[in-house]
N, C-alpha and C positions, 0 to 999 in steps of 0.2 A: 504493499500499500504506499502511495507516494506521500511524502511529508506535506503537511499543510504549508502553503505559502506564507501564512501568517505567522508560523513559528519562528522564534528567534533563539540563538544560542547566546548564553552569557555565563559569566563567573559570579558566584555568590561572594559578596564583599562583607556582609554584616547581617546579624539577626537582630530586628528591632521589635521583639515582642512576637506578635502573631504574624508578622511579615518579614520578608527577606529583601535586602537591598542588592539588586543585580546590576552588574555592568555588562550591557549588551556588547556584541561584537563591533557595532558601529559606534561605540563610545558613549551612547546614552544610558544614564543611570535610571533604574526603574524599581519600583517596589512590587513585590509579588507575594502572593500567598501559596501555600502548599495545597495543591489540589487534592480533594478528598480521595478520589480513586487512586492517586499515587500512594497515599497513606496506607490504604487497603492492600495495594500491591506490596508495599514494604513488609507489612505483616505477613503476607503470604510467602514472601521470599524467606523470612525467618523460619516458616514452617518447612520450606524446602531444605533449608540449611540443617535443621534438626533431622530430617529424614535421611541424611547422609549424601555421599556423591551421586551425580547423575540426576539430581532433582533441581537443578538450576531453572530460573525462570528467565528466558531470553538472554540479553547481553548485559543488563545492568549489574553493577557490582554489588557485592554482599555487604557489609553491615549497612542497613539502609537508613540511617539516621542522617539527614541532611547536615552539612557542615560548611563552614566558611572555606572557600577554595574550591568547592564542587563546581563542576561544569553542568549547567542545567539547561533544559529546553523550556522556553516560556511561550505562553500562548495568550491572546487577548480573551477576556471574559465576554460572555454573551453581550452585555451592555456596552462593551467597547472601551470603557474608561478605566479599566483596571487589568491587571495581569495575574496569571496563575502558572505556577511551576508544574508541568506536566510530566517531566522525566529528568532523570539524573544520569549523566554519562559515567561510564566507568572510570574509577580513580587509578592513577598509576602509582600513587604512594599516599601515606597519610602519617601525621604525627599524632600518636595516641598516647595516653596515660591512664593510670588507674583512676577510678572515680575518687573524688576527694572525700574526706571524712570517714575513710575506712569502708565505704560502701562497696559492694560487689560490682564487678564489671569494669570496663574501660570507656573512656571518652575520647572521641575524635576531636582534636583541638583544631587542626587545619588539614584539608585534603589537598592532593596533587603538589606536595612540597618537593622542591629541588634541593634545598639545604636547610639546615638548622643552625641559627646563629645564637649561641648562648651568651647573654650579656651579664656580666657581673661588674659591680663597681670596684674600682681599685681601693676605695675607702668610703664610709659613710653610706651604706652599711659596709662593715668589714667582710671581705670575700671569704667563702667557706669552701675549700677544696673538696670536702666530702659531698657537699651539695652539688658542686660543679661536676663531679664524677657521676652523680646520679642523672643529671641532664644529659651527659654525653652517652651513657649507658642507654637511655631511652632513645636517642638518635640512633645509636648502634642497633638496638633491637628492632627499630622501625626500618632498618636498611638505608638510613639517611646520612650523607656526609654532614660533618659538623665543623664549624670554626668557633672560635672563642674571641669575644670582645670584652676587654677590660676598660670600661668606661670611667669617667671622672679621673682620668690619668693625671690631671694636673694637681691632684691631691697627694701624690705619692711619687718619691724619686724613681725615674725610669729604669735605673740600673737595678734597684731593689725589686721591681715589678718583673723584670726579665729573669733575675735569679730565682725568683719564687715560681714563675709560671712557665719558664722556658722549656721545661721538661715536656709539656704538653705539645709544643710544637715539634719536638724531636720524635713523638710517637705518631704524628700525623694529623694533628689538629692546628690549622693556621691560627696564629695570634693577631689580634689588632689592638693597638692601645689608642684610645679615642677620647676626645673631650668635647662635649657640646658647647662648652664656654670658650675654649681656645681654638676650636675646629682642628685640633690635632688628629691626623688619621682619618679624617672624614673623606677625603677624596679616594684613598685606597679602599675604603669600605664601600663607598658608593659603586666603584667599579665592579666589585664582586657581587653586588646586589641587582644590577641592572640585567634585565632579560631572564631573570629567574623568579620563581615563587620562593621566598625566604621567610622561614618562620623565626621571628625573633622571640626568645623565651629566656627566662631567667627569674631569680627572685623579685619581690616587690622592692621598689625604691631605688633601683639601680640605674634608672634614667633611660629606659627603653623608649618611653614616648618622647622624652626631651630629645633623644638621639635622632629619631624619625623627623621630629620638628626641624632639627639643625640641618639634617641631610637634604630634606626635600621641601622645607617650608610648609609642612602639614601641621595644622593646629589640632593636637590631640590632647586629652585630658592628662594633666601631670599632677602627681600626688606628692606631698611632702613625706619626709622620713621622720618617724617618731623617734625622738632622741632618748625617750625613756626605755625603749625595748631595742632600739637600733635595728627595726624591721620596717619595711616600707608598708604603707597603707594600701590597700587594694584601690586603684583608681580605674583601670581599664576593666570593665565588668564582663566583657565577652571579646572573643577573638575578632580582630578588625583587619580586613585585607585592604591595603591602601595601594592604588595603581601608581607606578612610578612614571615620571614624565617622559622618559625615553624607552619605556618598555619594562615589563616585569611587575612584580607585586612584592610588597612587604606585609607579612602577617604579624601584627602586634597582638600577642597572646596575653592573657590575664597574668598578673603577678602570681606566682605560685609559692605558697608555704610549705607544701609537702609534695613529694614527688614519689611516684611508685609505679611498678609494672603490674599488670593483670594478665594471667594466663601465659606467662613467659616461662618455659621450662628452666628450672634452676641449673640443669646441665649445660644449657646453652650460654650461661653467663660468662664463662671463661673466655668465650669468643668475642665478647663485647668489650674486652680489654685488650686492644690491638697489640700492646707490647708483650702480652703473654704468649702470642701465637708461636714465635720461634721456638719456644721451650715446651709446648704442650706435648708433642710427640716424643720428649726425651724423659718424661716421668717414668718412674719404675713400674707404676700400676696404671693400667689403662682408665680406671675409674677414679684416679687421683682428684681430689677436691682442692688441693693446693692449700691446705690448712696447716696440718701437722704430719702429713705422711712422710715417711722415710724415702729418700730417693726422688723427692719432688723437685723437678728442674726449675720450676717457677720460684720456689723458695730459695733455692740456690742462686738463681739470677738476682734475687733480692740481696742476698748476702754478698754478692759480687758487685753490687752497686749497678747492675744492668736494668733492674726494675726498681722504681721507687717504692720503698716500704709502705708509704702512706696509700699508695694505689692498691696494694695488696690488702690493706686494712679495709678500704672501701669495698673492695670484692667480698671480703669476708662478711662485712655487715649486710650487704645487699643479698649475698647467698643465703644467710640466715633468714632474712625477711621472705625471700621467694620460697624457701623450703617450708616455712610456716604457712605461707599463702596457698601452697599446693594442696593442703588439707581441706581448703575451702572450695577448690575448683571442682 
């Protein structure tokens, strides 16, 4: 059946309650609601998924909850003055995390992501490498390349920052030192954002929204940092996809106070630490967890200074959490 000539293809920019803001291919921004029959279709797709392989419904991708970044088909409503989302194109990737508050299941933050840009502040709030490791693991678990931005770099000596975080660059995560105030590093960061869908993520209060404002002149909500607890207040309440002037999008995701994985096999966690890979096949036992086992090549690499000890400690913490969560799955 031929497609309706009135159909339009667009990208979801933002959820505004019951409606979704869509950027159509011709550059027009529209608001659309989710058509009722599409919701039913999504429910039925869940049924197909539960029934196992071979039960898929046509070509639309599976977990069927609409997300920022999704490519959608929109059609005019009968009265002609409003739009409805009638279909969702398959996703090539997504950035997902565990539901907050310890709830079951996972949440798609952004669909069709090309890279994850993890933003931490050089100070105020003080960066936490354990939390950074969690964000990087989520990117790895979702099969997404990641890079690290240390914002507010004017607050800390540059050589001290490089000494503290340079290890991440050596294991494959490009480092950017930026300042929305002095504009340090903004040109380089802009170059790697253009033409891609980039998910900016990180803790609250690190300046993600301010950084987007400085890069592209986009006015976003910016929150203050609580000096009492040294944690940012949540300002961005939902993911927001911002079109870039010369192509591409930046997804500004909500500030996160907790980061976790859902449904991720604990055995796979070792592969989410890229510096472990050269040593995994050298362990004495095939099922080595790299904790206290004799003949563990990863532990030996730590002792020899080839793997940072703090990264192994992050791995051990996340492994314990995943093993505990597996009892809930």
